[in-house]
Steps between C-alpha positions, in 0.01 A plus 500: 500500500501186277826406324552211244732228616733313260736206539864488384385402145287813485186296520204663678424297805270733703466835677621672813282737690635780722238623744719719722343827388154363551594363844644833612196680373270263696718547806486881469126500449457284809723739700296802375184327607638432844604864535154617391340260747723620779428865416126422503529324834691797643236737371224284650677482833548883505131549419400256772721669761359838397141388511531301829688781669244761417210262593660444841546866573135555593463217753833592658381859539180368656703292746710806597179699554337227710807457714519878554127504595543203741793671656316827555185336630638248739866608531454666846344173639783268375767373730864492393492156338177570311643831371816317386280268291332799335845655432625177343197475281550861387867437425414187302245687288758774438750251383249343270411843361873578447539174309207576274641845425836341419338261256332793333843665473627188321226521237554873464870439432406251228261750342779766509708272280233508236487881509651708222873531530650843473831677538515555875753736671618290794584797721144640465346167609752477783396849618140387502590195714702712743207738532275208591753381751597844629382436861692174524812656352476784755439278801780267405746784432587329177754627245433393142775525233409485131727434203269445204743460209218348294229765539208327320320177465225409246254336745158543634543786756294322767721192476817703559340688784392166663857372474663811647237537772537143624884510499526843667235436763674166587828686549326744733295244697783253565754747632739403779382663827712805583653519150346740251439339163760566223338408170670503164298485179702463170436416137767387247550268213646150526535292185151464346322640809428829668543452870306661792708461818346569838718467810434564872679464832210342681436176697615266217411136440656157540564285194208281599272800521622630165402166331134555603485878479287524182234255607146625546414600857852426623620719782818479722484806726161483676560812708405705191151501359448352153364207303810376317354566156706797376812314384289231343334767288838642404634158397186422298512839327867450407434154364212620289722773357759237403743614766590367848579606856770369734588577859819495704498572871704477823324497837534833684687655205232544231335373187555564126235433234615485142237522224602430138272641229542370145626767260172506308321670799777766523491835335767762582568839359866498596789257495436256787771422755644157492564295818873584499416870484294520820 
């Protein structure tokens, strides 16, 4: 904005120019461009991971087949050390295959976020997850308590199922030996968020472990099979929804995951419970 400038005798001596609005607009446009570039890079990365993972599946399957053939053909003639080498090779190929499948899961999670959002009944999705994990629940002797004071979320159903599956399967896998899992699943409102609270009485984590828990391929209890990708997927899903996930844990006492969904992804047909009510 240009403004005339006068001296004390009211004589015109020049102009002043205010460029704040223009500067802010330029700054905002630059920020928008950076966000668009970042989104494009993330999309390109997801597409690369998806393509590379699928391209690698075939040669890995061939490796598995060849190792199986070698083992069946010459296995009886191998001594103990030679058989150990074959076993190590097979285990390495299996780990590589598991990693590829995990990367595919990451890209699937991203695609789920782009799926159409709908009003999802949380209890119904949770029932689906428990059905998928029925054998693990039975073997562990787990008891699952549910208090779903907020009954619905407006979200892609596959995204919610992925979140619940990863959290519940973790609570089952990392139980303390000799102690049946006690798992609590709650939803409630807290300020501008709807909260999903998942608590267990399992192995727990140290503070140092908690700081690295959501990193890709990070595992702390190697006696349980896994790739360390599940919680990374949950964290990425929550961030893309505009929410966040936090963890608190005490070794040998249990772990609590707290997921906060922004209110614009929440839809409830009844008055939601507040934190102080539950």
